[in-house]
N, C-alpha and C positions, 0 to 999 in steps of 0.2 A: 347343668345338663339335668334333669329329673324325670320321672317314668311314674305315674301311677294309674292304676284300674280298678273297677271295682270291686275285684276278685282276684288280686295278686298272687294273694297269698295261695291262694288255691285256685289257679289257672288253670282252663279247660279248653283245649283246641277249639276252634272253630272254623266254618267255613265265612268269608266275610262276602257278605252281603249288601252292605250299604258303608260308604265312607262318610262320616259327617265333619266339616272341620270348623273351628272355631277360635277366635282371637284374631282372625285378618284383618287387617285396616289397610295397608299399603301395598302388601304381595296380593296378588287376583289366586284365584282357586289354582285356575288352569297353570301355573307357576307352581303352586305347592303339588299339586298331582304329579307333577312333572317329575320331580324329586323321591317320591314317595315309592319304596322299593316292595310296597303290597298292590294289589289291584282288587276289585271285586271278583270274587270266583275263586282265591287264593284261601289256603287254607294256612290260619297264623296261628304256630304256634307259642310256647312258651321263652323259646328258641330263637325264634326271630323278632320277638322285643326289641331287645340293643340293638338288631342288626337294623329296624323301622326308626328307631329314635336317632340312632347316630346317623343315617340317611339325611334324616329332615334337618339336624344339628349341622351338620357337614355344609348346610348351605351358608352357613354364615350371616343368614337372615333374622335368625332368633335367637334369644337368649332363655329361653324355659321354654321344654315341651315336653308334654304329658300325652298320654293312651288313658282311653276308658273303653268300656265295653256297655252297652246298650243292646243284649240280645244277642242278635246277630250283625249288628251296627259299629264299625270301631268308629270313636270318637276323638279324633286330633284336636289339642288344645295347644295351642300356640303362645307367647307373646313375642311382638315383634321387638327387632331390636333400633333403634331410634334412628333416625333419616340423618345425613350430616346436612345442614340446610348452608352452611358459609364455615369457611376455611380464615382466618386470619394469622397472617404472619408478621410481628415488629421487632424491629431490634437487629433484624441481617442486612449486611452490607457487603460482606465480602461475598457473598452468594444472590445472584439477582433471584428476585422471588419469581418470576417466572419461571426458570430452572428449579428451583426450589417444589412448586406447585405440580410441575410436571412430573419431579421424580418422586411425589408425593402421589400421581395419578396412576404412573407405571408400576407403584405398590399396591394399587385397590383401594387407597384413601382417597376420595376427593367429595365433591358435591355430588349429592342425589345416592351416594354410596350407603349402605348400612354402618351404623359406628360400631368399631368394636375397641373396649379396651386396649385388649393384648396389641391390637394391630396399631395403633396410638402408639402406645411403650414399645414396639419395635420401631416404629419410625421416629420414636426419639431418638433411640439408640442409635441409627443409619445416619440420621442428622449430625450427631456427636460425630460420629468416627469421620463425615466427611469434613469437621472442621479440624478434628485433629490431625487429620491429611494436611491441611495448610498450616500447621506450626500452631493453630491458636490452643493450646492446653489449659486456657482459665476458661474456656467457653461454660456456658451454663443455660440449659434448657429448660423450660418449665413449660408443662400444657394448662391449661384451663375447659374444663365444659361445660358450658350451660344449657340447660333443658328450654327448650321453648313446645311452643303447643303444638298439638296436634302429633305427638311421637319425634320432634323433631331435636336435633342438639347443633349450635355453632360450636366451633372449636379453634382456640386463641394459642397461640406455638409463639410464646415470650424466648426472644433468643438475644443474650448477652455474651457478643460475642470476644471479647478481650482483646488483649494486643497479642499479636505472633509472637511465638518464644524466638527470640534472637539467638546465634548460635556464639560460643562463646567460644568453643577449640573443635579444630577437627584431627584428629589424629588418626594416622596409618600407621600400623604395625605391620612389619616384615617386608619393607623396603628396603632392598639391599644395593641396588644398581641405577637408582634415581633418587633423588632429595625427595623428602617431604612438599617443600614449595614446588618443586617442579611440576608433581602430580598433583596438587590444588591447583595449579591454575587451568586444570581442564576442569575445574568443577564449576557451576555456577553458584553454589552456597560457598560461603564462608563469610571472614570477617570485613566487612568494607571498609575501606578506605577513608580519610579523617575528609576528604575531599570531595568522597563519592554523595553529595547531599539525598541526591535523589534516586539512591540503588537501595534496591533490596537483595539484597546478594545477603544479606546477616539475617534474613526470616525466613525460618526452617519450613522446609515443604516436602513433604512425602515424596510426590512427585518429582518432585528435582532433586531429591537424592537420589530415587532410582535413575533417574537420566545422568546423574553425574558417575554413578558406580558403573553404568553401561560405557560414558565417555572413558572411565579409569580404565575397564576391560579394552576398548578399542585402542588405547596408549597402548598398550603392552603388546597386543597383539599386532599393530603396526609397526611394531621393531621387533620382531621376531619370538614374544616368549606365549606361544603356540600352550604350554600347561600351565599357563597364569590361571589364578583362582581367586576369587574373592570366597574366603572362608566364613566370613558374618560380616555382622555390621549391628552394633548397638547403639541408643539411644538412649540418651542420661538424661534426665528433666530434676531442674532445680526444686527443692520443695515450695518456692513461690511459686514455679511454674512460669518463670519468664527467661528461662538459659537455658538452650540445650549444649550437651556435650555428644559430639559424633563420632565414633571409633570404630574404624573399619579394618578386620585382618585380612591379610592378601599372602598367596604364594606365587610369587615370580616364576620359579623356573627355571629351565635352560632358553637360553638362545638359539633358534634355528636360524639356518643357512639355505637359502637354496639348490637343491644339487640339480635338479633339471626340470624342463618344459617342455611338455609335447602336446601337441593338437590332435584331437582325434574326431571323427564323425565324418558328416557330409562337410569337406573341406570345398566352400565353391571358389576361395577367392585363393590367390598364391599363397604358400606358406609363408613368405617374408611380409605378407601383409597382416597376416594374425601378428608374430611376432612383433612387429612395428606397434600393433595395437598395445602392446602392455610393455609398461616401465621396468619391470623385473626382470633380469637377469641373472643368469649362474652363478652363484658365490653371494650374490648378494643377502640383506637380512631379508627375511621371509615377514611381508606387511599386508595385512588382509585388506587396508584399505586401497594397494595397487591392484592387489586380484579385481578388489571388486571394480574399479578402474577400467580394467581391463577389459571384463566381462560386459561394461555399457558399452565401451569403443566398440567392440566387437557387433552388440547386439545393434545399436545404432548403425553400424554400418551396411549392417543387413538389412536394417529395413528401410535403409536409404533405400534399397535394391527393390524392394516389394516385398522382402521377407518379415511381415508385422509380429508375427507371434512366433518368433527365431527364440531360442533358446541357447543357453553357455551356460555350465555347469562347471566349476571349477572342484576337481577332487582333487585333497594333497594328502599325499603317503609318508606317514611321518617313519622318522630311523632315531627314535631315541640313543642309539647305540651310539650313532655317528653326530647326532644331532642336527640332520638335514633333514630337508621335505622336499619330495618329488610332485610337483604341478602337473596335472592334466585335466588340459581344459576341453569339455566334448561339447559340438557344433553341433546343434539339430536347428536347421534354416526354417525347416517347415516348407510349406505349399506358399508360393508367390502369391501374392493375395492383390487381387486388383479392387479399386475403387467402383462400387455398382451408382451410387448416386450420393449425392451433395446434399442434404436437405438443412434448411436454417428454422430456429424459431425464435420467439420472441421478440422480432420486430414489425411491429406494429405498426410505425409511422414508413421506415425508411424501406425504399422497394430492393425486391429480392435482388436484381441485378447490380444494384450499389456493393452489396456484399459482395457477390459472385465474381466482381472484378477487380478484389482484392487478395483472391486466392491464389496462390501456387500447387496446391493441389489440384488437377483435374480428373474430374468422374471419365470414367473408360480406362485410363492407365493405370498401371500398380503405384501402388501406393509407397509414399518415403516418407521418411520418419521428418526429415529433414523441411521437405515441401510442407508437411503440417503442421509441424513450430510455425515455421516464415507467416503460415499463413492466419494463423492464430495472432504474432505478433502483429500483422499490417493491420488485421481486425480492431487489435488494441488499440494502437495509436489513430482511427476514427476518433476524436473530438463529442459525435456524437453517440459512443458506444461505452457503456461503463464496466461493463464485464463479458466476459466472452471465455463461452467453455465447450469444448470438442470433444465427443465422445467417436469411439470403434467401435461400430456395432457389426457379429458377424451375421450374415445373411444364412438362416434355417437351412437346413438340406444342403450348403455346399461349403467347401473348403478352403476358398480360393475366392472369396467375395466380403465386402465389405461394403457397409453405408458410413459415411463421417456425418452425424448429427451434429450440428453446431448451435450453442442455445447462447443469443446475446441479450445483454441488459441495456437497455436503452437509455438513455441520460437528456435532459434538458438540451437541444442545440441551439434554440435561442437563447443569447444572452442579451439582458441587460448591464453594462458595466459602467456604475459610478463611482469615482475617485476623489476625495475630499483631502484637506490638510491645509497646515497654518505655518505662517513662517516671519519673523520680523520681515523680512527683505520682502516678500510676493505674497504676504498676503493668505485672504482665503481662495482656495484653488478650487475649482469645480471642471470636472470631465465626465463625460455619458459616452457611448456606445452601444449601439444596438445592431447585431448579427445575427444571422440565422445559419448555422453552418451547415443544414441538413436542409435546404429549400425548398419545401413539396417531397419530403421524403429522397430525393434527386442527389443527394449527396453536394449539391452547387452550395456556394456561399455566395450569400449576401450580406451589406453590412452598410451602416451608415452611422457615422463617428461627426461628433458634436464635442468640442472643446474648448472650454472656457475659462481661463485663468487673467490676470491680471495683466500676462504677457501676449497670450493668444488666443483669440477667436479660430477655432476650427473646422469646415464642416468638409465631410469626405463621403461619398458613394462608392461603394464596387461591388463589383460582379465575378465571383472565378467557378470556370467551371473544369473542377480537375479530372477530368476524362473526356477532354475536347474530342480525342481519338479513341480509339479503341486501346490503342497500346499508351496510353497515358501520357500524352501529352494534353497539358490544361493550356487557358486561356481564359484572361481575365480583364476585368476594364476599369479604369477609377477615373471619377472627378473630382478634382478638390480645389477648395478654394481657404486658403488663410490669410490669417490678418496677425502681423507679431508688431508687437511694440515695446521693444524695449527701454523704452524711453519712462513706462509708467513705473517702473521700479528704478530702485537707488542703486544696485548692486551690478546690473549688465549696460551693456554699450549702449550710447543713446541715438538709437534710430529706430524706424518700424517699416514695416512691408508688407505691401499685399501681393499674395500671389494668387493664381488660378490657372486650371489647365487639366489636361486629362492626359491618362497612359493606356498604352496597352500592352500584354505582358505575355510570355510563352513559358512555358517549362515543357522540358527535354528530359527522360530517364534515361540516363546511360548506363545505368547498372542499377540493381537491387537496393542499393542504398545510395547512389549520386544523381543528383539532379542537376541539369542544368538552366539557368531562366535569363530570357533576355527582355528587357522592358525599355519599350519606347515613348518618351515624353515629350507632350509640346509645352510651356511653360511662359508666362509673360507675369514678370514679377516689376512692382513698383516700389521702390528705394525711398522713403522720406527721411532727411536729416533733420536733426532740431538745428537752435540757432548758434549751439556750439558743440559742433562737430569733434569726435574723437579724431587723433592723427591717422590712426588705421581708415578711417570711414574716408578723411579728408584725402589722403594718399591714394585709394581706389578712386575717387570722384578725378582726382587729378589724372589717374590713369586712363580715364573714358573720356575725358574733356568736356565734364560736364561743372556747369557754376550755377547750375540750380536746386533748390531745397529739395528737391522732387525730380527722380530719374527712372524713364521706364526701362527693361533690361527681357530680351526675350531671348530666349533657349530653346534649343533642341537635343533632349538628351537620350542617352543610350546606357542603360543600366544592364550589366553583365555580373551574374553570380555564379560559384557551381559551390554546390550544398552536399556535405555527406551526414546522411541521421543512421544510427542503426541503435536507436533507443529501443526499450523493450515496451513502450507506453508513451503517450502522448502528459498523462498528468504523472506527478511524483513517480518518475521512472528510478530503475536502481542500476540498470546498466546501460551502456551505451555511450557514443558519442555524436558529438553534433558541430561541425566543421562548415565555416562559412568565409569564402572569399569572395569577394565583390570588387567590383569597378562602377563610377558612375562620372559620365565624361558628356562634357556640353559639346556637340557636334561642330564642325568647324563650318561657319558664317554665321554661328552664336554673336550677341552683342558681346559677351565674357567666354573664353575659352578656356576650359578648367577639368581639372582631374583630381577624382578621388578614389584613395584606396583602403579597403576595410575590410580588414581577417577576425573572427569569431572563431574560439576553441573553446566547445564545454565535454567536461569527460563526466562519466558518473559511474561510479564503481562501488562495489559493497568492500569495507574495510574490516568488517566483527559482524559476524551474527549478521542482521539486518541493518545496521550503521552503513551509511553512503556517504560518500565524501564528493563533493562536487567540486570540480577546478574550471575556475573561467580565465580567459584571456580576450581581451580588445584591445587592435591596434586599428587608428584610424588614421592617413596620411592626405593631406591635400596640396595641391601647387597648380599654377597655371604653365600654360603652353600655346602656341602660336603666338599671335598677336595682345595677348595679354601679358600683362607685367606685374598686376597686383593683385593676389587672390584675395575674392571677393569676402570681405567681413561676417556678412551674413550664412555663410556655408563654412563658419568655422564649427568648431567641434567645441562640446561644452562637458561638464563634471561635474560631479554633486548631486544629490539626491539619492534618492529610494533606488535608481536605475542605473547606477554608476558607483558611487562611494557613499555608502549611508552611513549618517551622522552629520552630513555635510548641506546646507542651503542649496536647492536646486539652484544648476550651472550658474554656483561661483565661485567655482576652481580655477586656477590657473593665471595666465598674464593681466595684468592690469589694465584699463583704458590710461591711455595717453594722451591728455590734454592737447588740442592742436596749437593752441595759443601760448600756454606756458611750457608746454614740454612735460611738464610733471606727472606723477602716475596719481590717481584718484581712486578712491575704492567702488570701483566699477569691475565686473568681467569683460575683457575683450575676447575671451574664448580664444584659440588655437588651431594653428593647420595638422599638429601632431595631439593626437589621443592616445593615451596609455593606458588601460585598466586591468586589473586579475584580481580574483576571487577567489576564496576556497572557503567551501561549506559545509560541516558535518550534520547530515539531517538523522536529527532520533528517531527510528523507527515507534509507530503507535502501541507495539505491547510494552515497550520501558517507562511511558507514562498514562497508559491506558487511558489512551485520548481517543482510540477508533480510528480506522480507515481514511476517515476524510478530514484530518487533520496533520499538521507534520510541526514539529517545532525542531529548530536548526539554530546551530552556532557558526558565527560566519568570521572572516577578516576580509576587508576591502582593502584597496589599492588600486591608487592613480590620480591622473593629474592630466590637463591639458598644457602646450606649449607652444609659444607661437610658431617656430619649426623646429625642422629635426634636429639642427645642430644645436638648439635649446635644449634638449632634452637632462636632464639630469635627476641622477637613482634620488640624490639626498632632497629631490623636490617632489616625490612622490607623498601624497597624503594616504595615510591610514585612518583608519577606524574599526572596531572591534563590537560585537554584537550580538543579539539573540533576534532571530524573526518566526512569529507564527502564520501561517498559512492553513487556511479554513475553509472550504466545500460547505456548506451548510446551504439546508433547501432554501433559504432568502440570498443567498450568493455567495461569492467569494470574497473572503475577508482576509487581508495583511497587516501585517504589524510588526514594526520594526524599532527595537530599541539598540542606539550602538551609542559608543564611546570615542569619538576623536582622538587620538593622537598624534605625535609629532606632527604641530600644525603651530601657525602664526594665530595667536590667540587676540581679540581684539582689547585694546584698554585704550583709557581716555587720551585724544589728541593721535590717535595711531592712525595713519591713513592708510596701509597696504594690511590687509588680514584677513583671516580664514572666518566663514559666518558659517557658525555649527546650529544644526536642526537634530536635536538627539532620536526622536519618536518621529515615526512616521507613519501614514496607514493608506489602505486602500478599502474601498469596498464594493461589490459587484453585486449583480442578482440575475437569476435564470428564469427561462420563462418555458 
C-alpha cells in the first residue's frame, strides 16, 4: 500500500470540491465511491489521508492505492488486483473436488473474485490442515498462478496426498481398573488384524481419534467413574511421516454407586411408571448410558401422550466422601400438543390420498411420537418412495399446535427387470417383467411378466389394489399361462406342462404388522410325458388311470397365508422380521387332491455398528389327501440356484430320477415333497467400502436341499455354499452378482451317475423407468 501527493511533504488541508478516480477497469466508480471515507464538501486533512487510503485498500479490490491533489480536486489512483478466471485442482483423491471448491468459496476464493496472494497462502495452509487431520502427514500442496489477458489469472492447486500414516501403537497411561486391551476395544483406531484386508482401522484420523476419546470417556462414565479425566493425548510421528504413535494419559478416579433416585416436577403418570423407565436401581454402579436411556423412555412415553416438547433432565448430586451419587429426574411435560395439519411435499406423481392412507398420526388429534414414527416407516416401505423426512413445526402464536411437514422423495415406480445367466445344464436364460407399482399415482400395482428359459416360458398379467376398502383390504387379479418343458435339459425330470388359469385374491390386515391373504385359483394343466417317463411320473399316471402320453388336469385351488412384516424399509432393511406361513390346497372335486405347506422366516438385525445380519429359513412340504394316492411330480419342490442355494446349478439338487424301466437312478433332478433351506448373510454397510447408499456387499452361507418325503430328511444330505454377493441399485436397473464356493457336495467325475452340478457365478440385471 502506498500513498502519494503532489505536496505530501507540505500538505495543506483543503475542502474537496471534486473527486477523480483513475485506474479502474473491472470495478465500477459507484462501487469505489461507496467505500471512500471522504465525499465532496469534506475537509481533507493530513490526519485523514491514512484513513482514506486504508478504507480503499481494505476492500481487497486493489493492490496499490495513491492519492494526489490538483487544486481542490482529490485524485484517487488505483491498480486493481487481477480477477480469478479459473481454479483447477489436481491430485485430490481423499477429498472430493466439489467439497474443496465449496470450501474455497466460503473463504472468498472463487472464480470472479479478486485474487490476493496472502489469501491463497492462507487457503493453502487450511487445505494442508484438512489433509493432516486425515493422517496424510506426507501431503504436499503447491500452487501456480498464471497471468491472463485483461487483468485475469488462473490458479492451479497441485496436491500430492501421499499415504495415510499408519498407527504403530496406541498407549493408554493411568489405567488401573481396566486393561489396555479392554479400553482399546472401544476404539475405532488401532492396529488392524492380519485378516482384515479392507479395514482402515490402522489409518490415523484426527476426527476418529476425537470420537475414540469420547468413547473412552463414555466407557468409564458408564461404569461409575464420574471423576474420570483425559489429561492429555499426544501424537508422535516418525521422521518418514509414515507411522504414528498415540499416547493417552487418563485419571480414572473413584467408582460411584447410586444412593437414591427421585422424580420431581409435573408427574402426569403414576410414580411406578417413572421407576420402570429406568434400569438403574439404588445400590447399582452409576451409568451415564442408563441415565440417558431412562430420559429417552420417559420423553417418548410423554410424547406418545401428546407432550411432544417434554423435557426430562437428570441432575446428579455427588457425595465424594461416600462415593455415592443421588439422581433426581426433573420432568417438565409442557403443553399437550395437537396436530393441526399434515402437509406432504415432493409427491409430484403420487396422489396425496395414497400417502395419507399410510399415516397412523391423524390430523386434529394429539401428537404421538410412536404414531409419527410408525407413519414414517409405513411410507418408507412403499416401493415408489426413496426417502421420507418428517418435521414437526410449531404454529406461531400457539403453544399447543404443530404441523407435520412430510417431505418424500419419489423413485421410479415402474420397472423393467431382465435376468440372464448361463450354465452347463440349462444354457442361456432370459426373463423379463414389466410392472408399475404406482399406476397413475394411485398406488395400485399392474404387472406383466415374461420369462423364457430352456425350461420355461411364462406369461402373466396382474392387477392389485392395496386399498380396495378404506380399511386396507386389498384385492388382486391375475391371469397366467406357463409352458414348462423339463425334457429340454438333461438335468431335470423328463416331462412338460402347459398350464393356464386365473386368480382372485384378498388381503385382510389383522393388525399393524400382520395380514391374512386368501386367493382362489382356477387352473387347467396339460401334462405331457416323453417316451421314457420316470418312475415318479409313471406312478402318478397310474394313480389317475391314464395311459396316454398327454393328460389334462383341472384344479380349483385355495391359497391362504399369514404374514408378519415389521421391516423398517422395503429395500435394504436394517431391522425387522418377515414371517410367512401359507397353504395351497386343491379343493375337493379337483382332478388331483393335494396340499402344500410353506413357512418362511427372515430376520434383520444390526450386529455391530451398521453391519446387518440376515437369517433366513424356509420349509415346504407337500402331500395328498382324499382320493389321490400319488403326489403330482410337477408340484415338487426344487433347490439350487441364486434363489435357494447359491453355487449350485438351478433346480438340480435333491433326489434323482429313477428310470421306470431299469429302476436305476439317472442324472436328472426329480425334486421332492420336502424343501429345507437356510441362509445367513452379513450385509456390510456402505461406509466400510465407500460404496454409497445404492450398493450393498454381503457375505453369505447357504444351506439346503429337497427330499422325496419328510421321512427321507437327513441333515448330512444338506448342501452348503459360502461366498459374496453384490446388490447394486443403479440408474439403469438393479444388478445382483454372486460368487459362491460349494462344499460338502458330491463332485462329478468320469462315469459318475449321480452328482451335484456346480455354478459358482450367477447374476441378474434389471432396469427402472
